N, C-alpha and C positions, 0 to 999 in steps of 0.2 A: 256460622262461626263455630258452633259446637261440632259440626261434622268435620270441619277443617282441623280443629283441635284434636279430635278423636283420631283422625288419620295421621297427624303429626306424632302423637304419642305412640300409635301402633308402629309407625316407621322407625321411631327411635328405639323401641323395644326390639324389633326384628333386626335392625342394624347392629345393636350392641351384642345380641346373641350371635350373629354372623361373624363379628370381629373377635369374639372371645378366643377361639383357637389361635389366631394370629398373635394376640396379646400374650397368651400363655406361652407360646413357643419362643417369642423374641422379647427378652427383657435386657435392659442395660442400666448401668450406673455411670455417672460422670463425676470426676474429681479433677478440678482445674481444667486443663485442656485434654485430659485423658478420658477415653470412653472404654469401659469394660463391658463387653457385649456377651450376653448369655453365659454366665458362669454355671457350670454343671459338675456334678460329682458322679462317679460310677457306683452302682450298688456293690456292697461287699457281702460276703457270706459269713456264716457263723464262725467265730474263732479268728477271722482275719483281723489283724491289728493295724494294717496300713491301707489307707484309702487315698484317693487323689481327687483334686479339683482341677478343672480345665476351663478354658475360655474360648468361645467361638471366635472372638476377635478382641484384640487390645489395640486401640488406636490412639496415637498421639497427634491430635489436631492442632497442636501449638507450634510455635517457632523455636522452641527450646527442647533439646534432648532431655529425657528423663530416664529413670530406670526403676524397675521393680526390685526392691531390696528386702522384702519380707512378707510373710504370710502367717496368719494365725486363725485358729478356730476353736471354740470351746468344746467341740465334739472329740478333740484329740489332745493328748498330752503335749504334743508339740507339732509344729508344721515347718516345712522348709521347701525351698525351690530346688528341684532336682533335674539333672540332665541325663539323657541316655546316649549311648554310643550305638547308633543304629547299624553301623558296620560290624559291631561285635555284640549281638543281642544277649550273649551269655554273661556279659559284664554287668554287674548291678548298677543301678543309677547312682550318680554321685551328687553331693550337695553343690549347688552353685551359689556364689555370693550375691548375684544379681542377674537381671535380664535387661539388656539395653533396649531403649525405646527411642530411636532417632526421631527428630522433629518431622512431622508430616508422614510418618510411617505407620503401617498397620501390620500386625502379626497374629498368628493363630497359636494358641496353646491347646491343641486338641489331643484326644486320647491316643491318636495314632502318630503323634509327633515326637519331638526330641526333648521337650520340657514338660514337667508336671509340677503341680503344687501338692506335695505329699502331706498327708495327714497321718502322723505317726503316733501309735499308741491310742487307737480308737477306743472310746469308752464302750461302744456297742456297734453292731453292724449298721451300715447305711442302707436304708430300704427304698426301693423304687417309689417315687412319688413324694417323698418327704423333702423338706427344705432345710438347709443348714446355714447358719451364719458363718461368714468368712470375712476376715479383714485383710486387705492388701495394703502394704506400705510402699510408697514411692519416694524416691530421693527428694524430689522437688514438690510434687503435688500433695504429698502428705498421705494420711490414712484414708482408706476408702472401705466403708462397711457395705457388704452386699449379701445377697442370699443366693446360694448355689442350689439348684434343683437336682435332686438325685434321679438319674435316668439312665437307661441302658443306651449304649452307643448307637448313634445313627450313622449311616454311611456318609463318608466325606463327599461334599459337593463343592466343586470348583465354581467360583463366581463367574 
């Protein structure tokens, strides 16, 4: 009995250590039928006053369309949804009133995409490895508080 218990405890310890990198890499938050997957922010340098938060995926697993209508974070004076014109990269990003989330759809808000969640008036630089609080507001699902991990960009991987 004691030998079996010892093996079980050792197996649990080894398994939890082996799974730690996977748990650290993929985190998600659910609000209603929406799933916000792996929110992350890019590190900023000294003196930079604008940062950005991105989402590996935003999924609407429900039967009703929703939309992202706002973003906030205490690390910035204000935050807004912004869109880029990739055909004209010299044009600065423009504020967007919302991002549509059709029922059953998934989208990516990645650092190499057309939409970002801008953090304007940063109180301080965002450093690699830190975690920052972010609140997303959806038209129907309501507010979603999450933690964005500050990390350097990873290559885009198609599923």
